N, C-alpha and C positions, 0 to 999 in steps of 0.2 A: 238865885238871879232876881233883878227887880223886872215887875213887868210895866211898861209903859206903853199907854195906848197912843197909836200912830195917828189917831184922827183927829185933825185939830179942831173939829167943832166938838169932841167931846172934853168937856171941864178944863179947856185951856188955861193955863195961869194968866193972871191979868198983866205981865209983862213978858215979852218974847223973851229978854234975856233968860227967865227962868225956865220958859218951854225950849229954848236951845239947850240949857244945862239939860235939861230930864233926855232929849234926844239924844245928846253925845254919850250920856249913862247908857244909853239904850243901844248906843254904836259900839261903847267899850264891853257890853256882856256879849253882842252879837261878835267882836273881833275874839273874845276869851273863848268863845265857843269855835268858833272857827279854828283857832291854834290847836286847842286841846282835839278837834278832828282831825287836823294836817299830822298832829305827832302821831295820832293813832293810825290813821293811814298809812304814814309813813312806816312805822313799826310793822304792820301787817305785809306792805309790799316788801320790806326789806326778808321777812320770813319766808314769803313764796318765792322770791330770789334765790335765797340758801337753798331751798327746799328743789328747786328746780338744778340748780348748779349741783347738789350733793345726788340729786338722781342722774346726774350724766347729761342733763339738758342744758340748752342754753339760760342766762341769768335772766333774759328777758323776753317777751314776745311781742314782735312788731303789730301783729294783727291785734291783739290784745290794747295796744297802745291806741291804735288808729281807732279802737271802738273807744274807748275815754275819750279822745280828743272831737271824734264826731258828737258824743253825747255833751259836751262842754260848748262846743261849735252851735248846736241845736239849741240849747237851753239858754246861751248868753251871749251869741253872735262871734263875731272874730276873735274879740278879746278874752270871749270863753275859750277859745283854743290855746291860748297864751297862759292862761290859769293853767288850764290841762295839763298845758306840758311843764309848768313850773312844780306842780303836783308830781308828777311822774319822775321828774329829776329828784326831787325829796326823795323817793322812793328807792329809787335805784342809782341816783346819781349822774354824773355826765356820760356820756360813754365817751 
């Protein structure tokens, strides 16, 4: 993973286009990490669902989902709840 300083005062290239390229590379690195984490989260969530179902429980826990949505909303605002819901759907599928 490349490291890009996000402080514009820290030795910025002479050309804005160069800096934009660096920042886009940093975004691409972030996206790759996000994708990897979403895949990991999805696998963990699916395993939990399988364990719950195999032990006679429900596949999902609505109280747990509310906790997740609240955490995302509190950290990221209203769009955070939407992001949280998308992540929940990745793990359990649509209801």
